[in-house]
C-alpha positions as CSV (number, residue, x, y, z in Angstrom):
1,M,262.1,142.5,128.0
2,S,259.8,141.1,129.8
3,A,257.8,142.8,132.1
4,A,255.3,141.6,134.9
5,V,252.3,143.6,135.9
6,R,251.3,144.2,139.8
7,G,248.5,146.3,139.7
8,D,249.4,149.1,137.6
9,T,252.6,149.3,137.6
10,P,254.7,147.3,135.1
11,V,257.8,145.8,137.0
12,R,260.9,144.8,135.0
13,D,262.8,141.9,135.7
14,T,266.3,143.2,137.5
15,E,269.8,142.4,136.4
16,T,272.6,141.6,138.4
17,V,274.9,144.6,138.9
18,R,278.5,143.6,138.9
19,P,280.8,146.1,140.9
20,A,283.3,147.7,138.5
21,R,287.2,146.9,138.6
22,P,289.0,149.2,140.3
23,V,291.4,151.4,138.7
24,R,294.9,150.6,139.3
25,S,296.9,154.0,140.0
26,A,300.6,154.5,139.4
27,R,300.6,156.9,142.3
28,P,300.6,154.2,145.3
29,V,303.6,152.7,143.6
30,R,305.3,156.1,143.2
31,V,304.9,156.8,146.8
32,V,306.1,153.5,147.6
33,L,309.4,153.7,145.6
34,R,309.5,157.4,146.7
35,A,309.5,156.0,150.5
36,W,312.0,153.6,149.6
37,G,314.5,155.8,148.5
38,R,313.8,158.0,151.1
39,S,314.6,155.3,153.3
40,A,317.7,154.3,151.6
41,G,319.3,157.4,151.3
42,L,318.9,158.1,155.2
43,H,320.4,154.7,155.9
44,V,323.1,155.3,153.4
45,A,323.9,159.0,155.1
46,A,323.9,157.4,158.8
47,L,326.4,154.9,157.4
48,A,328.5,157.5,156.0
49,L,328.1,159.6,159.3
50,A,329.0,156.5,161.2
51,V,332.3,155.5,159.4
52,F,333.5,158.9,159.7
53,L,332.8,159.3,163.3
54,C,334.1,155.4,164.1
55,G,336.9,155.4,161.6
56,P,339.6,157.1,163.7
57,F,339.0,155.0,166.6
58,A,338.9,151.9,164.4
59,W,342.3,153.0,162.8
60,M,343.5,153.7,166.5
61,V,343.1,150.2,167.9
62,L,344.0,148.7,164.5
63,T,347.4,150.6,164.7
64,A,347.9,149.5,168.6
65,M,347.8,145.9,167.4
66,K,350.4,146.4,164.3
67,S,353.6,145.7,164.4
68,P,356.2,148.5,163.5
69,A,356.8,147.2,160.3
70,D,353.0,147.7,159.6
71,I,352.8,151.0,161.0
72,F,355.6,152.5,158.8
73,A,354.5,150.5,155.6
74,T,354.5,152.1,152.4
75,P,351.7,152.5,151.3
76,P,349.8,152.0,154.8
77,V,348.7,148.9,155.5
78,W,344.9,149.1,156.7
79,W,344.7,145.6,158.3
80,P,347.8,144.3,160.1
81,H,349.7,140.9,159.1
82,E,349.8,140.1,162.6
83,L,348.0,140.9,165.3
84,T,349.9,141.9,168.4
85,L,349.6,143.0,171.9
86,H,352.9,144.1,172.9
87,N,351.6,148.0,172.4
88,F,349.1,147.4,175.3
89,V,351.7,145.6,177.4
90,S,354.3,148.1,176.9
91,A,351.9,151.4,177.8
92,A,351.1,149.4,181.1
93,R,355.0,148.8,181.7
94,N,355.4,152.5,181.2
95,D,353.6,153.6,184.3
96,F,350.7,154.7,182.4
97,L,348.3,152.5,184.9
98,H,349.7,155.0,187.5
99,S,348.5,157.9,185.5
100,L,345.0,156.0,184.8
101,A,344.6,156.1,188.1
102,N,345.4,159.3,189.0
103,S,342.8,160.5,186.3
104,A,340.5,158.1,188.1
105,V,340.8,159.5,191.5
106,V,340.2,163.3,190.4
107,C,337.8,162.6,187.8
108,A,335.8,160.9,190.4
109,G,336.2,163.5,193.3
110,T,335.4,166.3,190.8
111,T,332.1,164.4,189.7
112,V,331.2,163.9,193.3
113,L,331.8,167.3,194.5
114,C,330.3,168.6,191.5
115,M,326.8,166.8,191.5
116,L,326.5,166.9,195.2
117,L,327.1,170.9,195.6
118,A,325.0,171.4,192.3
119,L,321.7,169.8,193.4
120,T,322.4,171.7,196.5
121,A,322.3,174.7,194.9
122,C,319.5,173.5,192.7
123,Y,317.4,172.9,195.7
124,P,316.6,177.0,196.1
125,L,316.5,177.8,192.4
126,T,313.8,175.6,191.6
127,R,311.4,175.7,194.4
128,P,309.3,178.5,195.0
129,G,310.2,181.3,197.8
130,L,313.4,182.5,196.6
131,R,313.7,186.1,195.6
132,G,316.3,187.5,192.9
133,R,316.5,183.7,191.4
134,S,316.6,185.2,187.7
135,G,319.5,187.2,189.3
136,V,321.5,184.4,190.7
137,L,321.3,182.3,187.4
138,G,322.2,185.6,185.4
139,V,325.6,185.7,187.3
140,I,325.9,181.8,186.7
141,L,325.2,182.2,183.4
142,V,327.9,185.3,182.8
143,S,330.9,183.5,184.8
144,Q,330.6,181.0,181.5
145,L,331.0,183.4,179.2
146,L,334.9,184.3,180.2
147,P,337.3,182.1,178.3
148,H,339.2,179.7,180.6
149,A,342.3,180.6,179.7
150,V,341.4,184.4,181.1
151,L,341.2,182.5,184.2
152,L,344.1,180.4,184.2
153,V,346.8,182.4,185.8
154,P,344.3,183.6,188.7
155,V,343.4,180.1,189.6
156,Y,347.2,179.1,189.3
157,R,348.4,181.8,191.9
158,L,345.4,181.2,194.1
159,A,346.3,177.2,194.1
160,G,350.0,178.3,194.6
161,D,349.2,180.8,197.7
162,L,347.1,177.6,199.4
163,G,349.7,175.2,198.5
164,M,347.7,173.3,196.2
165,L,350.2,173.2,193.3
166,N,351.5,169.6,192.1
167,T,348.6,168.0,194.3
168,R,345.6,165.9,193.1
169,W,343.4,168.2,195.3
170,G,344.4,171.4,193.5
171,L,343.3,170.0,190.0
172,M,340.2,168.8,191.7
173,L,339.3,172.2,193.1
174,A,340.2,174.0,189.7
175,M,338.3,171.4,187.3
176,L,335.2,172.0,190.0
177,A,335.3,175.6,190.0
178,F,334.7,175.8,186.1
179,N,331.9,172.6,186.0
180,L,330.3,173.7,188.7
181,P,328.3,176.6,187.1
182,V,327.5,174.2,184.2
183,G,326.4,171.7,186.3
184,I,324.0,173.7,187.9
185,W,322.6,175.4,184.7
186,L,321.8,172.0,183.4
187,L,320.5,170.2,186.3
188,R,318.4,173.1,187.2
189,G,316.5,172.3,183.8
190,F,315.7,169.0,184.9
191,L,314.8,169.3,188.2
192,S,312.2,172.2,187.3
193,A,310.2,169.7,185.5
194,V,309.6,167.8,188.5
195,P,306.2,168.9,190.1
196,F,306.0,170.2,193.5
197,A,303.4,168.5,194.5
198,V,305.2,165.2,194.9
199,E,307.5,166.8,197.3
200,E,304.4,168.5,199.1
201,A,302.8,164.9,199.4
202,A,305.8,163.8,200.8
203,R,306.1,166.3,203.6
204,I,302.6,165.8,204.3
205,D,303.9,161.8,205.0
206,G,306.3,163.3,207.5
207,L,309.7,164.2,205.8
208,S,311.0,167.4,206.0
209,Q,311.5,169.4,203.0
210,F,315.0,169.3,202.5
211,R,315.1,165.3,203.0
212,A,312.0,165.3,200.4
213,Y,314.0,166.7,197.8
214,W,316.7,164.1,198.0
215,T,314.7,161.3,198.5
216,V,311.8,162.0,196.2
217,G,312.6,165.2,194.1
218,V,316.1,164.1,192.9
219,P,315.1,160.3,192.2
220,L,312.5,161.4,190.1
221,A,314.9,163.5,187.4
222,L,317.7,160.5,187.9
223,P,318.2,160.7,184.1
224,G,319.1,164.0,183.8
225,V,321.3,163.7,186.9
226,L,323.1,160.9,185.3
227,A,323.5,162.7,182.0
228,V,325.1,165.9,183.8
229,T,327.2,163.5,185.5
230,V,328.7,161.6,182.8
231,Y,328.9,165.4,181.1
232,V,331.3,166.5,184.0
233,F,333.3,163.3,184.2
234,F,333.7,163.3,180.7
235,T,335.2,167.3,180.9
236,S,337.5,166.3,183.6
237,W,338.7,163.0,181.9
238,Q,339.8,165.1,179.1
239,E,341.1,168.2,181.0
240,F,344.4,168.8,179.4
241,V,345.5,172.8,180.0
242,F,345.1,172.7,183.9
243,A,346.6,169.3,184.8
244,M,349.6,170.8,182.4
245,V,349.9,173.9,184.4
246,F,349.1,172.7,187.8
247,L,350.8,169.1,188.0
248,T,354.7,169.3,187.1
249,D,355.6,166.2,189.2
250,P,355.4,163.0,187.0
251,E,353.9,161.1,189.7
252,Q,350.7,163.3,190.1
253,S,350.5,163.3,186.2
254,T,346.9,162.5,184.8
255,T,346.3,160.4,181.3
256,P,346.5,163.3,178.9
257,L,349.9,164.4,180.3
258,A,350.9,160.6,180.1
259,L,349.8,160.8,176.3
260,L,352.1,163.8,175.7
261,G,354.6,161.9,177.2
262,F,355.0,159.4,174.1
263,I,355.6,161.9,171.8
264,G,359.2,162.8,171.5
265,Q,361.0,165.7,170.0
266,H,362.0,164.0,166.7
267,S,359.8,161.0,166.4
268,V,356.8,159.6,167.8
269,D,356.2,156.0,169.1
270,W,352.7,155.6,167.2
271,G,352.2,152.0,168.4
272,L,352.6,152.9,172.0
273,L,350.9,156.0,171.9
274,M,347.8,154.5,170.2
275,G,348.0,151.4,172.7
276,A,348.0,154.1,175.3
277,S,345.0,155.9,173.8
278,T,342.7,152.7,173.6
279,L,343.3,152.0,177.1
280,T,342.4,155.8,178.1
281,M,339.3,155.0,176.2
282,I,338.4,151.9,178.4
283,P,336.8,153.5,181.6
284,V,334.9,155.9,179.4
285,L,333.2,153.0,177.7
286,L,332.6,151.1,180.8
287,L,330.6,154.2,182.2
288,F,328.7,154.8,178.9
289,V,327.7,151.3,179.2
290,L,326.5,151.4,182.7
291,V,324.2,154.3,182.4
292,H,323.2,154.4,178.4
293,R,319.6,153.4,179.3
294,H,319.2,156.5,181.2
295,L,321.2,158.6,179.2
296,L,318.7,159.3,176.4
297,G,316.0,159.9,178.6
298,G,318.5,162.4,180.5
299,L,319.4,164.4,177.5
300,T,315.7,165.3,176.5
301,A,314.3,165.1,179.9
302,G,314.5,168.9,180.4
303,A,313.9,170.0,177.3
304,V,309.7,170.2,177.5
305,K,307.8,172.3,179.7
306,D,304.5,171.3,180.9
């Protein structure tokens, strides 16, 4: 090997050093395969859950579009040989639309009254200055521990004394009495997350304390308000026990009572029942489509406290 001399120190020729090739490891491949397997497992589980939840609804809609021969065929026919809308038309002609209208009026009235009263009650419960707030909330919570069946007879006697049996107002107030405590308890969590300083700033601008609450505080909690609104509407829409006890006049019957009328003593017209059940779902689906963008945020808006 040659060497050059600079002064007293020999200097060797430098050799080109090439970087070593990286050693391929099987660990990244294992990690990727594990991630793919986990993702595939989650997708399969989600698909199975979706089929489990949506399967009955799909079967209901398909049964509503089947002819009687396909409905009672043995073995069961999954897909109808001929799609028909006869069951929907028959359900609409059987005064079922009148029951839908009654349910819409009762549920809309119950929801509006419940939200107005619950939002008003939440004002002192979520703003500083109220003494005994914990006691009031405790009473509201304890009132929900009693089963509705226990209070059914007293509420029925009270409605009879007030002359509200066989009226939509009587059913509306009965459902309001049971939905209002739940609405207050849920709305309190959402409205407590709204900073009180925002309302104080609105009061500096000239708004009264109560008006600042309605025009500033409540709109900031809109996702939560919509979530509670949907909950109250769904609960009122599917109420069966109170409707069966309070309403004995067929002209005042709601949707659950009308569906019960399709079940005979010795036989069931499954096509007509499934057609009416499908029509019952339409208002609920329309409401969900209108508020679904805000519904997810409302379900988690009051879960975290700053």
